[in-house]
Structures are given as structure tokens and as C-alpha cells.
N, C-alpha and C positions, 0 to 999 in steps of 0.2 A: 565850418558849414560847407556843404556841397552846393556848388552853383552849376547849373546847366545852362550853356549859352544857347542862344537861339539857333545857331548852326547845328548844334548837337540835337536839339529838338527836332529839326527838320530831317536829319539823318534817321532818328528813331521813327518818324512818320513815314519816310520812304521804305524803311525795312518793313513796317507794318503793312503799307500798301502792297508791297511786292508779295508778302506772304498772303494777304487776302486774294490777290489775283491768282496765285498758284491754287489756293483753296477753291476758287471760283472755277478755274479750268478743270480741276479734278472733279468737282461736282458736275460739270456739264458732261465730262467724259463718262461719268457714271449714269446720269439721268437722261441726258439728251444725246444718246449715242448716235443717232442718225445724223443730227445737226454737226456733232463733232467729226463724224467721218466725212461729211460733206465739205466742211471748212478746214479740217486738219488742225494740227497743234498751233501753227502760226496764225491761221485765221481766227481761231477761238481766242488766242491771246490778244489779238487786235480787237476782236469783238468785246472782250471783257474790258479792255482799257477805255474803248469808246463808250461802252455801257456805264462804267463807273462815272465818267465825265457827265453823261446824260442824266444819270441819277442825281449827281451832285447839283446839277443845274436846277433840278426840281427840289432841292433842299434836303435830299436823303444823304444822311452822313453815317448812320449806324450800318454795321456790316450786315446785319439781318435784313434790313430794308433794301440796301443795295443789292443783296443776293436775290431777293424776290423780284427786284426791278429787272435784273437780268433774266430771270425766269419768264417774266412777263414779255420781255423782248423776244425771247425764244419762242413763246407760245403764240404771240400775236404779230410779230414782226418788229424789226428795229424802230420803226416809227409809230408804235402803238400809242405813244403819248399824244399823238396828234389826232387820234380817233376821238369822236364826240364823247364817248362814255368816259375815256380817260382824262380827256382835257377838261371836262367839267369838274372832275374831281381835283386834278392838279391845280386848277386855277382858283380853287376856293382858299382864299388867303387866311380865313379865320381858323382853318384847321392845321394843327401841327403835322409835321411830316410823318410820324408814326401812325397817325389816324388816317391820313391820306393813304398810305400804304395798306392799312386794313381795308379801307373802302375799295381800293383798286383791286385787292385780292378777292374780296367778296364778289365784286362785279365780274371779275374774270371767271370765277368759279361758276357763277350763273350763266354766263356766256358759254362756257365750255360744256356745261350740262345741257344747255339748249341745243348745241351742235350735236352732241352725242344722241339726244332724243330724236333728232330729225333725221339721223342716218338710218 
């Protein structure tokens, strides 16, 4: 029977994390071109690592949710999670992380639509 030691599991997790970080950098390069140009490759990599940590602090573990969290940081600023609208959702302990992200995303779309209408 094949047995995987804890150390091996940690290596697998690190490889997966590095792969996700690379995917996130590529996503930002494609979608957030201005921000990518401003920060450069090294700055975006640092941003992604910090953003992943912030997302995990709020309970987000799924790649999809962490990726959306990074997009929210880019759209509203690194500390968007401290704004009233985001903080009220993130602090709701009865909601699972995936539902918190859905609510954050819906609220973000409304806010961005309001901004575009007022321009």
C-alpha cells in the first residue's frame, strides 16, 4: 500500500500554490494590464502572495474564490476588505466562504455599475 508522508503532502501543496500564483500573475497580466505595468512582474508576484494570505485570513481556500479576492483587491484597493460594505459581509460568521464571495462579488458589481452611471 502506498503511504504519503506529511512532508510529501506539504511539497504537493507548495507546488500547487506556486502553480496558482503563476496562474494569478498571468490573469492579472491579461486583465489588469495597467496595474501590471505599474507594478511590474516582481510587484505583481508580491501582490499575489500577499493577496492569497489576506484571502486565507478570511477563510477563502478555493482557487476560484481566492482569484476573485485578488480581482476585488485590484478593483477597490488592497484594503477593500476594511470598507464598510466588504467588512459587513466578511464578518458574517454564519455564511460559508463561497457564499461570502458571492455576496462580495454581487456588491462589487453594484458599486462598479453605480460608478459607471455617475461618470
